[in-house]
Structures are given as structure tokens and as C-alpha cells.
C-alpha positions as CSV (number, residue, x, y, z in Angstrom):
1,M,0.0,0.0,0.0
2,K,2.8,2.5,1.0
3,T,4.7,1.7,-2.3
4,K,1.5,2.4,-4.3
5,I,1.1,5.8,-2.6
6,L,4.8,6.6,-3.1
7,H,4.5,5.6,-6.7
8,W,1.4,7.7,-7.6
9,L,1.8,10.7,-5.2
10,P,4.8,12.4,-7.0
11,R,3.3,11.8,-10.4
12,I,-0.1,13.4,-9.4
13,I,1.8,16.4,-7.7
14,I,3.8,17.0,-11.0
15,I,0.7,16.7,-13.2
16,L,-1.1,19.3,-11.1
17,A,2.0,21.6,-11.1
18,I,2.3,21.3,-14.8
19,L,-1.3,22.3,-15.1
20,L,-0.7,25.3,-12.9
21,V,2.3,26.3,-14.9
22,S,0.3,25.9,-18.1
23,M,-2.4,28.3,-16.9
24,F,0.1,31.2,-17.1
25,A,0.0,30.6,-21.0
26,L,-3.5,31.9,-21.1
27,D,-2.3,35.4,-21.0
28,A,-1.5,35.0,-24.7
29,F,-5.1,35.6,-25.4
30,E,-5.2,39.1,-23.8
31,S,-3.9,41.1,-26.7
32,N,-5.0,42.9,-29.9
33,Q,-3.6,40.2,-32.2
34,T,-5.3,38.0,-34.5
35,I,-6.7,34.6,-33.2
36,W,-3.8,32.7,-35.1
37,Q,-1.2,35.0,-33.5
38,Q,-2.8,34.4,-30.1
39,I,-2.8,30.6,-30.6
40,G,0.8,30.8,-31.7
41,G,1.7,32.9,-28.7
42,F,-0.2,30.4,-26.5
43,L,1.7,27.4,-27.9
44,I,5.0,29.4,-27.4
45,H,4.0,30.1,-23.8
46,L,3.4,26.3,-23.3
47,I,7.0,25.5,-24.0
48,P,8.0,25.1,-20.2
49,S,5.0,22.7,-19.8
50,Y,6.2,20.7,-22.8
51,I,9.6,20.4,-21.1
52,L,8.1,19.4,-17.8
53,I,5.9,16.8,-19.5
54,A,9.1,15.4,-21.0
55,F,10.8,15.3,-17.7
56,L,7.7,13.6,-16.2
57,F,8.1,10.9,-18.8
58,I,11.7,10.5,-17.8
59,A,10.8,10.4,-14.1
60,W,8.1,7.9,-14.8
61,K,10.6,5.4,-16.2
62,W,13.8,6.4,-14.2
63,E,12.8,7.7,-10.8
64,L,16.2,8.8,-9.7
65,I,17.0,11.0,-12.8
66,G,13.5,12.5,-12.7
67,G,13.7,13.2,-9.1
68,I,16.8,15.0,-9.4
69,L,15.6,17.0,-12.4
70,F,12.4,18.1,-10.6
71,S,14.3,18.9,-7.4
72,L,16.7,21.0,-9.4
73,I,13.9,22.8,-11.3
74,G,12.2,23.6,-8.0
75,I,15.4,24.9,-6.3
76,G,17.0,26.4,-9.3
77,F,14.2,28.5,-10.6
78,A,13.2,29.8,-7.1
79,P,15.5,32.8,-7.1
80,F,14.4,33.9,-10.6
81,I,10.8,33.6,-9.9
82,Y,11.2,35.3,-6.5
83,I,13.1,38.3,-8.0
84,H,10.5,38.6,-10.9
85,N,7.6,38.6,-8.5
86,Y,9.3,40.9,-6.0
87,N,10.0,43.4,-8.8
88,M,6.3,43.4,-9.8
89,N,4.7,43.6,-6.3
90,H,7.6,44.7,-3.9
91,S,6.3,42.3,-1.2
92,V,8.6,39.7,0.4
93,L,5.4,37.8,1.7
94,I,3.5,37.6,-1.7
95,S,6.8,36.6,-3.4
96,S,7.5,33.9,-0.9
97,E,4.0,32.6,-1.3
98,V,4.5,32.4,-5.1
99,I,7.7,30.5,-4.6
100,L,5.7,28.0,-2.3
101,L,2.9,27.6,-4.8
102,I,5.1,27.2,-7.9
103,N,8.4,25.7,-6.8
104,F,7.6,23.7,-3.6
105,P,5.6,21.0,-5.5
106,F,8.5,20.3,-7.7
107,I,10.9,19.9,-4.9
108,I,8.5,17.6,-2.9
109,A,7.7,15.5,-6.0
110,G,11.4,15.4,-6.9
111,T,12.2,14.2,-3.3
112,L,9.4,11.6,-3.5
113,F,10.6,10.3,-6.8
114,I,14.2,9.8,-5.3
115,L,12.7,8.1,-2.3
116,E,10.7,5.8,-4.6
117,H,14.0,4.9,-6.4
118,F,15.7,3.9,-3.2
119,M,12.7,2.1,-1.8
120,K,12.4,0.0,-5.0
121,K,16.1,-0.7,-4.9
122,R,15.8,-1.8,-1.2
123,I,12.8,-4.0,-2.0
124,S,14.6,-5.7,-4.9
125,K,17.5,-6.6,-2.7
126,L,15.3,-8.2,-0.2
127,N,13.7,-10.4,-2.8
């Protein structure tokens, strides 16, 4: 039972995080451009989501590599996202909340992928 939870929880967290990141692409539809230019902008804004989906496929097959990738994404992009948000709202609290909302799921899921890798390894040694 614990192994099933440990298997599915990071995957669900990452899927939800990708959906959250993908929502930011909707701002491509708020301009005075033609519908085709807006759709093109939308698809370009989804590039980070495409990359995250590719990383999810990697993590699904190789938990350790995927866990490291997602942990690095969560930790590595935190300063950039914080600075960007701080420059927009000049609030440490709001910028910190944004970091928790956007980056923390990737760190948690990355850690769970790594933990799953080592638990599978341990179980295979016992058998």
C-alpha cells in the first residue's frame, strides 16, 4: 500500500504543477492580435509545460533521474521567480507565497521520486 502511494503521489503532484504552470500561458489571449497570432503565442508560452511533461516521462521510467531533475527545477528557478515577483509587487510575503505555490511542489515531488527509487532498490535486494 505504501509503495503504491509513493508511486502515484509524486506523479499526481507533478501533473497538477504542470497544469498550474500551463495556466500562465492563457495570458497570450489578452492582446489585440489575430486569433492565429494568439494561438501561436499560447503554444510558445506552453514550452515550459512541454519540457516538464518530457521530464515527467523520464521520471516515470527512471525515478532517480526524474527526481533530481524536478528537485533542481524547484530549487534552481526559485531565485528567478522570487526576483521577478518581487519586482512586480515589492512584497517579500507575496513573493515567498508564489515560490511556495510554484516551486515547492517540484521539490516535494522530486524528493518523492528519489525516495521511490531507493525504496524499489531496497525491496529488490530483499527479494
